[in-house]
DOKEKE-860052 format. One record per atom (N, C-alpha, C, CB): x, y, z. Coordinates in steps of 0.05 Angstrom, whole numbers, padded with zeros to 5 digits, always signed. Glycine has a CB too. Layout:
BEGIN
XYZ ...
END
This chain:
BEGIN
+00768+00164-00121 +00765+00149-00096 +00797+00126-00097 +00730+00130-00098 +00807+00129-00076 +00833+00118-00069 +00837+00096-00053 +00846+00136-00060 +00821+00088-00032 +00828+00077-00009 +00803+00052-00015 +00827+00100+00021 +00812+00028-00006 +00792+00012-00007 +00800-00022+00011 +00786+00012-00040 +00784-00031+00022 +00785-00054+00024 +00762-00073+00023 +00797-00055+00042 +00771-00097+00030 +00747-00121+00033 +00727-00129+00053 +00758-00144+00033 +00702-00127+00057 +00689-00135+00074 +00676-00162+00067 +00672-00115+00080 +00692-00169+00096 +00672-00202+00098 +00645-00204+00103 +00681-00221+00121 +00632-00185+00126 +00609-00182+00132 +00592-00171+00114 +00608-00171+00150 +00609-00149+00093 +00584-00159+00066 +00597-00169+00042 +00563-00131+00051 +00612-00183+00041 +00629-00196+00022 +00627-00176-00004 +00619-00228+00017 +00637-00161-00009 +00645-00136-00026 +00670-00122-00017 +00622-00116-00026 +00672-00106-00043 +00695-00090-00040 +00687-00065-00024 +00708-00082-00069 +00688-00046-00002 +00697-00016+00004 +00709-00001-00007 +00707-00013+00019 +00696+00013-00017 +00710+00049-00023 +00709+00068-00006 +00698+00066-00044 +00727+00075-00003 +00725+00108+00008 +00725+00132-00016 +00755+00115+00030 +00707+00148+00001 +00706+00172-00023 +00729+00191-00015 +00675+00190-00026 +00741+00208-00032 +00756+00235-00023 +00748+00244+00000 +00754+00257-00041 +00726+00252+00003 +00710+00272+00018 +00709+00250+00055 +00671+00280-00005 +00705+00216+00046 +00702+00212+00065 +00737+00209+00080 +00681+00190+00064 +00757+00209+00069 +00783+00204+00063 +00790+00230+00084 +00794+00204+00028 +00780+00260+00078 +00781+00280+00094 +00773+00292+00109 +00783+00288+00090 +00750+00275+00121 +00729+00279+00144 +00749+00264+00164 +00695+00263+00140 +00755+00232+00145 +00772+00214+00174 +00801+00236+00180 +00787+00171+00162 +00812+00242+00167 +00841+00252+00171 +00830+00291+00192 +00862+00257+00127 +00807+00299+00183 +00801+00318+00206 +00792+00304+00230 +00779+00338+00199 +00783+00288+00228 +00760+00271+00254 +00791+00253+00266 +00723+00241+00235 +00811+00254+00255 +00823+00237+00271 +00821+00208+00270 +00817+00244+00291 +00804+00198+00248 +00791+00169+00255 +00816+00147+00223 +00740+00173+00246 +00820+00129+00236 +00842+00122+00218 +00830+00090+00210 +00878+00124+00236 +00839+00083+00182 +00831+00069+00163 +00827+00046+00175 +00847+00070+00142 +00839+00028+00200 +00833+00002+00216 +00806+00011+00227 +00856-00006+00242 +00810+00039+00244 +00768+00047+00253 +00753+00043+00234 +00756+00082+00261 +00761+00049+00213 +00733+00057+00187 +00728+00016+00191 +00750+00078+00134 +00746+00001+00188 +00743-00038+00177 +00731-00043+00195 +00771-00062+00174 +00739-00040+00221 +00720-00044+00250 +00695-00033+00249 +00732-00031+00276 +00691-00007+00233 +00659-00002+00234 +00652-00005+00217 +00646+00019+00240 +00659-00013+00199 +00643-00032+00172 +00635-00059+00189 +00668-00044+00139 +00649-00069+00196 +00647-00099+00204 +00638-00108+00220 +00664-00110+00207 +00632-00095+00246 +00622-00087+00277 +00600-00074+00279 +00639-00071+00292 +00596-00049+00265 +00580-00029+00268 +00551-00040+00261 +00590-00006+00251 +00533-00021+00288 +00511-00026+00278 +00494-00011+00253 +00500-00026+00297 +00479-00026+00233 +00464-00014+00212 +00438-00002+00212 +00462-00030+00197 +00430+00023+00208 +00413+00040+00198 +00412+00036+00180 +00415+00059+00199 +00384+00024+00161 +00377+00029+00128 +00370+00060+00133 +00345+00008+00112 +00378+00078+00110 +00365+00113+00106 +00345+00110+00083 +00392+00140+00096 +00351+00091+00073 +00330+00088+00048 +00340+00069+00030 +00325+00115+00031 +00334+00059+00008 +00338+00042-00019 +00368+00055-00019 +00315+00050-00051 +00382+00032-00009 +00413+00039-00028 +00429+00050-00002 +00409+00068-00058 +00418+00063+00013 +00433+00084+00033 +00430+00079+00062 +00422+00114+00029 +00452+00075+00074 +00444+00071+00098 +00471+00078+00123 +00434+00041+00098 +00472+00084+00147 +00488+00093+00167 +00503+00070+00185 +00469+00110+00184 +00525+00070+00184 +00530+00048+00212 +00550+00061+00233 +00545+00016+00201 +00550+00056+00247 +00558+00072+00269 +00568+00051+00284 +00536+00090+00282 +00587+00060+00305 +00610+00043+00327 +00613+00055+00350 +00639+00040+00319 +00608+00041+00377 +00626+00057+00396 +00660+00049+00398 +00611+00052+00427 +00672+00063+00405 +00702+00060+00408 +00706+00062+00433 +00719+00079+00394 +00711+00046+00449 +00717+00060+00478 +00736+00073+00485 +00717+00048+00496 +00762+00074+00466 +00785+00088+00474 +00785+00120+00453 +00814+00065+00468 +00754+00121+00448 +00753+00146+00432 +00738+00169+00451 +00739+00141+00403 +00744+00197+00446 +00726+00210+00471 +00701+00229+00445 +00753+00238+00500 +00696+00214+00429 +00682+00224+00411 +00663+00208+00391 +00698+00237+00399 +00649+00194+00417 +00623+00176+00402 +00602+00176+00388 +00613+00167+00413 +00587+00169+00371 +00590+00145+00368 +00607+00150+00336 +00560+00126+00371 +00629+00136+00325 +00636+00135+00297 +00610+00131+00277 +00657+00112+00294 +00604+00147+00258 +00594+00131+00236 +00600+00138+00215 +00571+00128+00235 +00588+00121+00192 +00599+00126+00164 +00568+00131+00149 +00620+00098+00151 +00567+00145+00133 +00553+00134+00109 +00555+00133+00088 +00537+00140+00105 +00538+00110+00083 +00545+00100+00064 +00526+00087+00041 +00561+00086+00073 +00540+00085+00010 +00515+00070-00001 +00521+00046-00008 +00502+00081-00024 +00500+00021-00008 +00502-00006-00014 +00500-00011-00039 +00485-00022-00001 +00515-00018-00057 +00507-00030-00082 +00522-00058-00085 +00512-00010-00106 +00539-00064-00112 +00554-00075-00126 +00579-00070-00102 +00554-00064-00156 +00583-00050-00093 +00610-00052-00076 +00588-00032-00056 +00648-00038-00091 +00611-00034-00031 +00602-00005-00005 +00615+00020-00002 +00607-00013+00025 +00608+00040-00014 +00624+00063-00018 +00619+00078+00011 +00615+00080-00045 +00632+00091+00025 +00636+00100+00050 +00639+00141+00039 +00669+00080+00068 +00612+00141+00042 +00612+00173+00028 +00624+00191+00047 +00581+00186+00021 +00622+00189+00078 +00634+00211+00086 +00635+00191+00119 +00615+00246+00080 +00648+00205+00141 +00652+00192+00165 +00641+00215+00189 +00685+00182+00167 +00635+00207+00207 +00628+00234+00226 +00629+00221+00252 +00597+00250+00220 +00641+00239+00281 +00642+00233+00306 +00621+00247+00323 +00667+00238+00315 +00619+00241+00345 +00590+00239+00364 +00564+00251+00346 +00592+00261+00396 +00567+00226+00334 +00545+00211+00317 +00518+00214+00337 +00555+00175+00311 +00489+00224+00329 +00471+00219+00352 +00452+00205+00328 +00457+00249+00372 +00436+00184+00340 +00422+00159+00325 +00390+00181+00328 +00424+00118+00347 +00375+00198+00312 +00353+00205+00310 +00330+00186+00307 +00355+00220+00293 +00310+00187+00322 +00285+00167+00323 +00267+00173+00294 +00265+00175+00354 +00263+00155+00280 +00243+00162+00262 +00217+00171+00259 +00241+00148+00254 +00214+00192+00244 +00191+00205+00246 +00155+00199+00228 +00203+00229+00238 
END
């Protein structure tokens, strides 16, 4: 993991995995957009310590942008997705 920033919202360091960085490049998502996503996005718990954070960016045509994250001592962004759709829990 080579990219990181501090999240005021979570009060911890945010690390991006190499996979997330590659996904960002492939999907043309900037680090600034990921920072906004983390700070302002909607959070949906996936299970203990795992969540999705999604955010609508009006200037992007491939919304929602979503990060799959692990929340612990730090917040780890595992991957970045676009055109994400929330599924209703079953």
